[in-house]
DOMITI-743089 format. One record per atom (N, C-alpha, C): residue number from 1; residue in one letter; atom name; z, y, x. Coordinates in Angstrom, 2 decimals. Example, Ala and Ser with C-alpha at 12.3 -4.5 7.8 and 13.67 -1.06 7.14 Angstrom:
% DOMITI-743089
[1 "A" "N" [7.80 -5.69 13.19]];
[1 "A" "CA" [7.80 -4.50 12.30]];
[1 "A" "C" [7.80 -3.30 13.20]];
[2 "S" "N" [7.08 -2.25 12.85]];
[2 "S" "CA" [7.14 -1.06 13.67]];
[2 "S" "C" [7.87 0.03 12.90]];
END
This chain:
% DOMITI-743089
[1 "M" "N" [-5.33 -13.39 5.29]];
[1 "M" "CA" [-5.94 -13.99 4.12]];
[1 "M" "C" [-5.36 -15.38 3.90]];
[2 "I" "N" [-5.24 -15.71 2.63]];
[2 "I" "CA" [-4.71 -17.02 2.27]];
[2 "I" "C" [-5.68 -17.67 1.29]];
[3 "G" "N" [-5.84 -18.95 1.42]];
[3 "G" "CA" [-6.66 -19.69 0.47]];
[3 "G" "C" [-8.08 -19.18 0.38]];
[4 "G" "N" [-8.53 -18.89 -0.82]];
[4 "G" "CA" [-9.90 -18.49 -1.06]];
[4 "G" "C" [-10.19 -17.04 -0.76]];
[5 "G" "N" [-9.65 -16.51 0.32]];
[5 "G" "CA" [-9.94 -15.14 0.71]];
[5 "G" "C" [-9.08 -14.10 0.02]];
[6 "T" "N" [-7.97 -14.50 -0.52]];
[6 "T" "CA" [-7.08 -13.58 -1.22]];
[6 "T" "C" [-6.19 -12.85 -0.23]];
[7 "N" "N" [-6.15 -11.53 -0.32]];
[7 "N" "CA" [-5.24 -10.74 0.51]];
[7 "N" "C" [-3.89 -10.65 -0.19]];
[8 "I" "N" [-2.85 -10.92 0.56]];
[8 "I" "CA" [-1.50 -10.81 0.03]];
[8 "I" "C" [-0.93 -9.49 0.53]];
[9 "T" "N" [-0.76 -8.56 -0.37]];
[9 "T" "CA" [-0.19 -7.26 0.00]];
[9 "T" "C" [1.33 -7.33 -0.08]];
[10 "P" "N" [2.02 -6.42 0.61]];
[10 "P" "CA" [3.48 -6.39 0.47]];
[10 "P" "C" [3.91 -6.23 -0.99]];
[11 "A" "N" [3.22 -5.40 -1.74]];
[11 "A" "CA" [3.57 -5.18 -3.15]];
[11 "A" "C" [3.41 -6.47 -3.96]];
[12 "A" "N" [2.33 -7.22 -3.69]];
[12 "A" "CA" [2.11 -8.48 -4.40]];
[12 "A" "C" [3.18 -9.50 -4.03]];
[13 "L" "N" [3.57 -9.53 -2.76]];
[13 "L" "CA" [4.61 -10.45 -2.32]];
[13 "L" "C" [5.94 -10.11 -3.00]];
[14 "I" "N" [6.26 -8.83 -3.08]];
[14 "I" "CA" [7.50 -8.40 -3.73]];
[14 "I" "C" [7.49 -8.79 -5.20]];
[15 "E" "N" [6.37 -8.54 -5.88]];
[15 "E" "CA" [6.26 -8.88 -7.30]];
[15 "E" "C" [6.45 -10.38 -7.51]];
[16 "W" "N" [5.80 -11.19 -6.69]];
[16 "W" "CA" [5.92 -12.64 -6.78]];
[16 "W" "C" [7.35 -13.09 -6.52]];
[17 "A" "N" [7.96 -12.56 -5.46]];
[17 "A" "CA" [9.32 -12.97 -5.10]];
[17 "A" "C" [10.33 -12.59 -6.18]];
[18 "E" "N" [10.17 -11.42 -6.77]];
[18 "E" "CA" [11.07 -11.00 -7.85]];
[18 "E" "C" [10.94 -11.95 -9.05]];
[19 "A" "N" [9.70 -12.36 -9.36]];
[19 "A" "CA" [9.50 -13.31 -10.47]];
[19 "A" "C" [10.14 -14.66 -10.15]];
[20 "Q" "N" [10.01 -15.10 -8.90]];
[20 "Q" "CA" [10.64 -16.35 -8.49]];
[20 "Q" "C" [12.16 -16.26 -8.61]];
[21 "K" "N" [12.72 -15.12 -8.22]];
[21 "K" "CA" [14.18 -14.94 -8.34]];
[21 "K" "C" [14.62 -15.02 -9.79]];
[22 "R" "N" [13.85 -14.38 -10.69]];
[22 "R" "CA" [14.20 -14.44 -12.11]];
[22 "R" "C" [14.22 -15.88 -12.61]];
[23 "Q" "N" [13.24 -16.68 -12.17]];
[23 "Q" "CA" [13.20 -18.08 -12.57]];
[23 "Q" "C" [14.42 -18.84 -12.04]];
[24 "K" "N" [14.81 -18.56 -10.80]];
[24 "K" "CA" [15.97 -19.24 -10.20]];
[24 "K" "C" [17.25 -18.86 -10.95]];
[25 "F" "N" [17.40 -17.57 -11.27]];
[25 "F" "CA" [18.59 -17.13 -11.99]];
[25 "F" "C" [18.64 -17.76 -13.40]];
[26 "T" "N" [17.49 -17.86 -14.05]];
[26 "T" "CA" [17.44 -18.50 -15.36]];
[26 "T" "C" [17.86 -19.96 -15.25]];
[27 "W" "N" [17.36 -20.66 -14.23]];
[27 "W" "CA" [17.75 -22.05 -14.02]];
[27 "W" "C" [19.26 -22.15 -13.82]];
[28 "L" "N" [19.81 -21.25 -13.00]];
[28 "L" "CA" [21.26 -21.28 -12.76]];
[28 "L" "C" [22.05 -21.04 -14.04]];
[29 "E" "N" [21.57 -20.13 -14.89]];
[29 "E" "CA" [22.24 -19.89 -16.17]];
[29 "E" "C" [22.19 -21.14 -17.04]];
[30 "D" "N" [21.05 -21.82 -17.04]];
[30 "D" "CA" [20.87 -23.00 -17.89]];
[30 "D" "C" [21.51 -24.27 -17.33]];
[31 "H" "N" [21.55 -24.39 -16.00]];
[31 "H" "CA" [21.97 -25.66 -15.39]];
[31 "H" "C" [22.97 -25.52 -14.27]];
[32 "G" "N" [23.45 -24.31 -14.00]];
[32 "G" "CA" [24.41 -24.10 -12.91]];
[32 "G" "C" [25.77 -24.67 -13.24]];
[33 "P" "N" [26.71 -24.54 -12.32]];
[33 "P" "CA" [28.03 -25.16 -12.48]];
[33 "P" "C" [28.79 -24.71 -13.73]];
[34 "R" "N" [28.52 -23.51 -14.22]];
[34 "R" "CA" [29.26 -23.00 -15.39]];
[34 "R" "C" [28.50 -23.17 -16.70]];
[35 "S" "N" [27.38 -23.86 -16.66]];
[35 "S" "CA" [26.58 -24.02 -17.88]];
[35 "S" "C" [27.07 -25.22 -18.70]];
[36 "K" "N" [26.54 -25.33 -19.90]];
[36 "K" "CA" [26.88 -26.47 -20.75]];
[36 "K" "C" [26.17 -27.73 -20.30]];
[37 "R" "N" [25.09 -27.57 -19.53]];
[37 "R" "CA" [24.31 -28.71 -19.03]];
[37 "R" "C" [24.20 -28.64 -17.50]];
[38 "P" "N" [25.32 -28.72 -16.80]];
[38 "P" "CA" [25.26 -28.57 -15.34]];
[38 "P" "C" [24.50 -29.72 -14.67]];
[39 "R" "N" [23.88 -29.39 -13.57]];
[39 "R" "CA" [23.20 -30.37 -12.73]];
[39 "R" "C" [24.03 -30.57 -11.48]];
[40 "A" "N" [23.56 -31.43 -10.61]];
[40 "A" "CA" [24.26 -31.71 -9.37]];
[40 "A" "C" [24.48 -30.43 -8.57]];
[41 "A" "N" [25.63 -30.33 -7.92]];
[41 "A" "CA" [25.97 -29.13 -7.16]];
[41 "A" "C" [24.91 -28.80 -6.12]];
[42 "G" "N" [24.33 -29.80 -5.52]];
[42 "G" "CA" [23.31 -29.56 -4.50]];
[42 "G" "C" [22.10 -28.82 -5.03]];
[43 "E" "N" [21.74 -29.07 -6.28]];
[43 "E" "CA" [20.61 -28.37 -6.87]];
[43 "E" "C" [20.90 -26.88 -7.02]];
[44 "A" "N" [22.11 -26.54 -7.47]];
[44 "A" "CA" [22.48 -25.14 -7.61]];
[44 "A" "C" [22.52 -24.46 -6.23]];
[45 "E" "N" [23.05 -25.16 -5.25]];
[45 "E" "CA" [23.09 -24.60 -3.89]];
[45 "E" "C" [21.69 -24.33 -3.37]];
[46 "N" "N" [20.75 -25.22 -3.68]];
[46 "N" "CA" [19.36 -25.00 -3.25]];
[46 "N" "C" [18.77 -23.76 -3.92]];
[47 "K" "N" [19.07 -23.56 -5.20]];
[47 "K" "CA" [18.57 -22.37 -5.89]];
[47 "K" "C" [19.15 -21.10 -5.28]];
[48 "L" "N" [20.43 -21.13 -4.94]];
[48 "L" "CA" [21.06 -19.96 -4.32]];
[48 "L" "C" [20.46 -19.69 -2.95]];
[49 "R" "N" [20.15 -20.75 -2.20]];
[49 "R" "CA" [19.49 -20.58 -0.90]];
[49 "R" "C" [18.10 -20.00 -1.09]];
[50 "D" "N" [17.37 -20.49 -2.10]];
[50 "D" "CA" [16.04 -19.95 -2.39]];
[50 "D" "C" [16.12 -18.46 -2.71]];
[51 "I" "N" [17.11 -18.06 -3.49]];
[51 "I" "CA" [17.27 -16.64 -3.84]];
[51 "I" "C" [17.52 -15.82 -2.58]];
[52 "A" "N" [18.36 -16.32 -1.67]];
[52 "A" "CA" [18.62 -15.61 -0.41]];
[52 "A" "C" [17.33 -15.48 0.41]];
[53 "M" "N" [16.54 -16.54 0.45]];
[53 "M" "CA" [15.28 -16.49 1.19]];
[53 "M" "C" [14.30 -15.50 0.54]];
[54 "L" "N" [14.26 -15.48 -0.78]];
[54 "L" "CA" [13.39 -14.54 -1.47]];
[54 "L" "C" [13.85 -13.11 -1.22]];
[55 "D" "N" [15.15 -12.88 -1.19]];
[55 "D" "CA" [15.66 -11.54 -0.86]];
[55 "D" "C" [15.20 -11.12 0.53]];
[56 "A" "N" [15.22 -12.05 1.48]];
[56 "A" "CA" [14.76 -11.76 2.84]];
[56 "A" "C" [13.27 -11.44 2.86]];
[57 "A" "N" [12.48 -12.20 2.09]];
[57 "A" "CA" [11.05 -11.96 2.04]];
[57 "A" "C" [10.76 -10.59 1.42]];
[58 "I" "N" [11.52 -10.22 0.41]];
[58 "I" "CA" [11.36 -8.90 -0.22]];
[58 "I" "C" [11.68 -7.80 0.78]];
[59 "A" "N" [12.77 -7.96 1.52]];
[59 "A" "CA" [13.16 -6.95 2.51]];
[59 "A" "C" [12.07 -6.81 3.58]];
[60 "L" "N" [11.53 -7.92 4.05]];
[60 "L" "CA" [10.46 -7.86 5.04]];
[60 "L" "C" [9.21 -7.19 4.48]];
[61 "A" "N" [8.87 -7.51 3.25]];
[61 "A" "CA" [7.68 -6.90 2.62]];
[61 "A" "C" [7.87 -5.41 2.43]];
[62 "R" "N" [9.06 -5.01 2.04]];
[62 "R" "CA" [9.33 -3.57 1.88]];
[62 "R" "C" [9.25 -2.85 3.21]];
[63 "A" "N" [9.74 -3.48 4.27]];
[63 "A" "CA" [9.67 -2.87 5.60]];
[63 "A" "C" [8.23 -2.75 6.08]];
[64 "A" "N" [7.37 -3.67 5.65]];
[64 "A" "CA" [5.98 -3.66 6.07]];
[64 "A" "C" [5.13 -2.68 5.27]];
[65 "S" "N" [5.64 -2.23 4.14]];
[65 "S" "CA" [4.80 -1.34 3.30]];
[65 "S" "C" [5.08 0.11 3.57]];
END
């Protein structure tokens, strides 16, 4: 249980992680190195690391379900 008694199911974790990945990819499209409004390289690297971590969380959640 997390917070106010909410159960986090593997399916809920996967849904959340997929949504987070979509947000990261959108940010990369808007502000990544090849965009018209690029940000610092470190920011893009952090987003790519976040995506890798989310992929790992999805894999773990799928294995648990």
